[in-house]
C-alpha positions as CSV (number, residue, x, y, z in Angstrom):
1,M,72.5,-11.8,4.0
2,T,73.7,-12.4,7.5
3,T,71.2,-14.3,9.6
4,H,71.5,-15.8,13.0
5,E,70.4,-19.3,14.2
6,N,66.8,-19.4,15.2
7,G,66.4,-15.7,14.4
8,T,67.3,-14.4,17.9
9,L,69.3,-11.2,18.4
10,D,71.0,-9.6,21.4
11,V,70.5,-6.1,20.2
12,V,68.6,-4.3,17.4
13,T,69.0,-0.7,16.4
14,I,67.6,1.7,13.8
15,G,69.6,4.3,11.9
16,E,71.1,5.8,8.7
17,A,74.2,4.6,6.9
18,M,76.3,7.0,4.9
19,A,79.2,6.6,2.7
20,M,82.0,8.7,4.2
21,F,84.9,10.2,2.3
22,V,87.9,11.1,4.6
23,A,90.4,13.5,3.2
24,S,93.9,11.9,2.8
25,E,95.7,15.1,3.8
26,T,95.1,17.8,6.4
27,G,93.8,21.2,5.6
28,D,90.6,22.8,4.1
29,L,88.2,20.3,2.6
30,A,88.0,22.4,-0.5
31,S,91.7,21.8,-1.2
32,A,91.6,18.0,-0.6
33,Q,92.3,16.0,-3.8
34,A,92.2,12.4,-2.5
35,F,89.7,10.7,-0.1
36,V,89.4,7.3,1.5
37,K,85.9,5.7,1.5
38,R,84.5,4.5,4.8
39,I,81.1,3.8,6.2
40,A,79.5,6.1,8.8
41,G,76.4,6.3,11.0
42,A,76.1,6.5,14.8
43,E,73.8,3.5,15.2
44,L,75.7,1.6,12.6
45,N,78.9,2.1,14.6
46,V,77.2,0.7,17.7
47,A,75.9,-2.3,15.7
48,I,79.4,-3.0,14.3
49,G,81.0,-2.6,17.7
50,L,78.6,-5.0,19.4
51,A,79.0,-7.5,16.6
52,R,82.8,-7.4,17.0
53,L,82.4,-8.3,20.6
54,G,80.4,-11.4,19.6
55,L,76.9,-10.1,20.2
56,K,74.2,-11.0,17.6
57,T,73.2,-7.6,16.3
58,G,70.6,-6.4,13.9
59,W,70.4,-3.0,12.1
60,V,67.2,-1.7,10.5
61,S,67.3,1.0,7.8
62,R,66.6,2.1,4.3
63,V,69.3,2.7,1.8
64,G,69.2,3.8,-1.8
65,N,69.3,1.3,-4.7
66,D,72.8,2.6,-5.5
67,S,76.5,1.9,-5.0
68,F,76.6,3.6,-1.6
69,G,73.6,1.4,-0.5
70,R,75.3,-1.7,-1.7
71,Y,78.5,-0.6,0.0
72,A,76.7,-0.2,3.3
73,C,75.2,-3.7,3.0
74,Q,78.6,-5.2,2.1
75,Q,80.2,-3.7,5.2
76,L,77.4,-5.0,7.4
77,E,77.9,-8.5,5.8
78,K,81.6,-8.3,6.5
79,E,81.0,-7.3,10.1
80,G,78.4,-10.0,10.7
81,V,75.6,-7.5,11.4
82,D,72.1,-8.9,10.5
83,H,70.5,-6.7,7.8
84,R,67.4,-8.6,6.8
85,Q,65.4,-5.5,7.7
86,V,67.3,-3.1,5.5
87,T,65.2,-2.0,2.5
88,A,66.8,-0.9,-0.8
89,D,64.6,2.0,-1.9
90,S,65.0,2.9,-5.5
91,R,63.2,6.3,-5.1
92,Y,65.8,7.9,-2.9
93,P,69.6,8.0,-2.6
94,T,71.9,6.8,0.2
95,G,73.4,9.8,1.9
96,F,77.2,10.5,2.1
97,Q,79.5,12.8,4.0
98,L,83.0,14.5,3.6
99,K,85.3,14.6,6.6
100,S,88.5,16.6,6.9
101,R,91.7,15.1,8.2
102,V,93.2,16.5,11.4
103,D,96.4,15.6,13.2
104,D,96.2,17.9,16.3
105,G,93.4,16.1,18.3
106,S,90.8,18.7,17.3
107,D,87.3,17.7,15.9
108,P,87.4,17.2,12.1
109,V,85.1,19.2,9.9
110,V,82.2,17.1,8.5
111,E,79.9,18.1,5.7
112,Y,76.7,16.0,5.2
113,F,74.9,15.3,2.0
114,R,71.9,13.5,3.4
115,K,68.8,15.6,2.8
116,G,66.0,13.5,1.3
117,S,68.0,10.3,1.7
118,A,66.4,6.8,1.7
119,A,66.9,6.6,5.5
120,S,64.9,9.8,6.1
121,H,61.9,8.0,4.7
122,L,62.0,5.4,7.5
123,S,58.5,5.1,9.0
124,V,56.3,3.0,11.3
125,E,55.9,0.7,8.3
126,D,59.5,-0.4,8.8
127,F,58.6,-2.0,12.2
128,N,58.5,-5.8,11.9
129,R,57.2,-7.2,15.2
130,D,58.7,-10.6,14.8
131,Y,62.1,-9.2,14.0
132,F,62.2,-6.7,16.9
133,G,60.6,-9.1,19.2
134,A,63.4,-11.6,18.6
135,A,65.9,-9.2,20.2
136,R,66.7,-8.8,23.9
137,H,67.6,-5.1,23.7
138,L,66.9,-2.0,21.6
139,H,69.4,0.8,21.1
140,L,68.3,4.2,19.8
141,S,70.0,7.5,19.2
142,G,69.0,11.0,18.6
143,V,70.4,10.9,15.0
144,A,67.8,8.7,13.6
145,A,65.2,10.7,15.5
146,A,66.3,13.8,13.8
147,L,66.1,12.5,10.2
148,S,62.4,13.2,9.7
149,D,59.0,13.2,11.4
150,S,58.3,9.7,10.0
151,S,61.7,8.3,11.3
152,L,61.0,9.9,14.7
153,A,57.5,8.2,14.8
154,L,59.2,4.8,14.0
155,L,61.6,5.2,17.0
156,K,58.8,6.2,19.4
157,Y,56.6,3.4,18.2
158,T,59.4,0.8,18.4
159,A,60.4,2.0,21.9
160,K,56.8,1.7,23.1
161,E,56.4,-1.8,21.6
162,M,59.7,-3.0,22.9
163,R,58.9,-1.8,26.4
164,A,55.6,-3.5,26.3
165,M,57.4,-6.8,25.3
166,G,59.7,-6.4,28.4
167,K,62.9,-5.6,26.5
168,T,65.6,-3.3,27.8
169,I,66.3,0.0,25.9
170,S,69.3,2.3,25.8
171,F,69.3,5.8,24.4
172,D,72.2,8.0,23.3
173,P,70.9,11.6,22.6
174,N,73.7,12.1,20.0
175,L,72.5,15.7,19.3
176,R,72.4,17.0,15.7
177,P,70.9,20.5,16.2
178,V,71.3,21.3,12.5
179,L,68.8,18.5,11.6
180,W,66.0,19.8,13.8
181,R,63.6,22.7,13.1
182,S,64.4,24.2,16.5
183,E,66.3,23.5,19.7
184,E,63.1,23.4,21.6
185,E,61.6,20.7,19.3
186,M,64.9,18.7,19.7
187,R,64.7,18.9,23.5
188,T,61.0,18.0,23.7
189,Q,61.2,15.1,21.3
190,L,64.4,13.6,22.6
191,N,63.4,13.8,26.2
192,E,60.1,12.1,25.3
193,L,62.1,9.3,23.6
194,A,64.6,9.1,26.5
195,A,61.7,8.5,29.0
196,W,61.1,5.0,27.3
197,A,64.7,4.0,28.0
198,D,66.3,2.0,30.8
199,W,69.7,3.5,30.3
200,V,70.3,7.1,29.0
201,L,73.9,8.0,27.9
202,P,74.3,11.8,27.3
203,G,77.4,13.8,27.1
204,E,77.7,16.5,29.7
205,K,77.0,19.4,27.2
206,E,74.2,17.4,25.7
207,G,72.7,16.9,29.1
208,E,72.8,20.6,29.8
209,I,71.1,21.4,26.4
210,L,68.4,18.8,27.0
211,T,67.6,19.4,30.7
212,G,68.8,23.0,31.4
213,Y,71.0,21.7,34.3
214,R,74.8,21.8,34.5
215,Q,75.6,19.5,37.3
216,P,75.7,15.8,36.3
217,E,73.6,14.8,39.3
218,A,70.8,17.2,38.3
219,I,70.9,16.0,34.7
220,A,70.7,12.4,35.9
221,D,67.8,13.2,38.3
222,F,65.9,14.8,35.4
223,Y,65.8,11.4,33.6
224,L,65.5,9.2,36.7
225,D,62.4,11.2,37.6
226,K,60.9,10.1,34.2
227,G,61.4,6.4,35.1
228,V,64.8,5.7,33.6
229,K,66.8,3.1,35.5
230,A,70.4,4.5,35.1
231,V,71.9,7.6,33.6
232,V,75.6,7.7,32.5
233,I,77.0,11.1,31.7
234,K,80.2,11.3,29.6
235,T,82.4,13.9,31.2
236,G,85.2,14.0,28.7
237,C,88.7,13.8,30.1
238,E,87.3,13.0,33.5
239,G,85.6,9.9,32.3
240,A,81.9,9.3,33.1
241,W,79.6,10.0,36.0
242,Y,76.6,7.8,36.8
243,K,73.5,7.6,39.0
244,T,70.9,4.8,39.2
245,A,67.2,4.7,40.2
246,S,68.3,3.1,43.5
247,G,70.6,6.1,44.3
248,E,73.9,4.4,43.5
249,K,76.3,7.1,42.0
250,G,79.9,7.7,41.2
251,Q,82.6,8.7,38.8
252,V,84.6,6.2,36.6
253,E,87.9,7.6,35.6
254,A,88.8,8.1,31.9
255,I,91.6,6.1,30.2
256,R,94.4,8.4,29.2
257,V,95.2,8.6,25.4
258,D,98.4,10.3,24.3
259,N,97.7,10.4,20.6
260,V,94.2,11.5,19.7
261,V,93.7,11.0,15.9
262,D,89.9,11.3,15.3
263,T,87.3,12.1,18.0
264,V,84.3,11.1,15.9
265,G,82.8,7.8,17.0
266,A,84.1,8.0,20.6
267,G,80.6,8.3,22.0
268,D,79.4,5.3,19.9
269,G,82.4,3.3,21.2
270,F,81.4,4.2,24.8
271,A,77.8,3.0,24.1
272,V,79.2,-0.3,22.7
273,G,81.1,-0.9,26.0
274,V,78.3,0.0,28.3
275,I,75.6,-1.9,26.5
276,S,77.6,-5.1,25.9
277,A,78.8,-5.2,29.5
278,L,75.3,-4.6,31.0
279,L,73.9,-7.3,28.7
280,E,76.6,-9.6,30.1
281,G,75.4,-8.9,33.6
282,K,78.3,-6.8,34.7
283,S,77.9,-4.0,37.2
284,L,77.3,-0.4,36.0
285,P,80.8,0.8,37.1
286,Q,82.4,-2.2,35.2
287,A,80.3,-1.4,32.1
288,I,81.4,2.3,32.2
289,R,85.0,1.2,32.6
290,R,84.6,-0.9,29.4
291,G,82.9,2.1,27.7
292,N,85.8,4.3,28.6
293,K,88.2,1.8,27.2
294,I,86.5,1.3,23.9
295,G,86.0,5.1,23.5
296,S,89.7,5.5,24.1
297,L,90.5,3.0,21.3
298,A,88.0,4.6,18.9
299,I,89.8,8.0,19.0
300,Q,93.2,6.6,18.1
301,V,92.4,5.7,14.5
302,I,90.9,7.5,11.5
303,G,87.3,6.4,10.8
304,D,84.2,6.1,12.8
305,S,84.2,2.4,13.6
306,E,87.8,1.3,12.6
307,G,89.0,1.5,16.2
308,L,86.2,-0.6,17.7
309,P,87.9,-3.7,19.2
310,T,87.2,-7.5,19.0
311,R,86.7,-9.4,22.2
312,A,90.4,-10.5,22.1
313,Q,91.6,-6.9,21.6
314,L,89.4,-5.7,24.5
315,G,91.5,-7.8,27.0
316,D,90.3,-7.7,30.7
317,Y,87.6,-5.1,30.1
């Protein structure tokens, strides 16, 4: 298993890994005959992206004691992501998903087979104080929060403990309404989780669903009033808009992409850019510029993490 010298980590995250089967030809998933196997999971994508940039990254989860679980751990090993806190649980399976192939820039169709997965049984028992305490930063997303009540409890507990230890926290709402009992519950729980974070990274539409406000500044103020230090709102082809607790605000232009291949994973790539740059001490506009760049690279290839760059590929960003 990948370990790092003296056990220190730059970033730790919690999430679910799924085997992902991407159709080899365009069209209805029902007609697809051949698929390519990949790995998927929002928080996993962020961990991989940060590791490619040279950050020491840990990922905490449960996988089944099955071939998909072994595949997830093999991919983590290959990417240099620390997985000492990944439990192989023989009682439950590793989830998987099917993804359609598109060639017109539209969002692919994704079908999930994750109900009752090993990761949905994550709980406060999976919190290892020494492991989390060895990290500088915690990244959370609304996907792991939506898996189950026990997984949500783990995220809240971890956020509270990391805040008490003086660590920084980022939160990407990453809405999955289908996994929640109601939209109201999703709003309440995710906004409570967001309040523990230093940096909140919603998409414009996500911000509207969670806060009831349409204007980026009103969305940002909603979270800043809860004690968040900075809010960065992804505004699609316009780039991203930000506001900080000190009142600094502005728009950072998007990076134009002529050939959009697969939109899934763009938000995770954006998070990789913002988190890595802020941990390096860059300014928020510089961090967002890097986020926009990595998001633009992510959507030019098939797969959720395949387009995430190495430090050399990132260039001047």
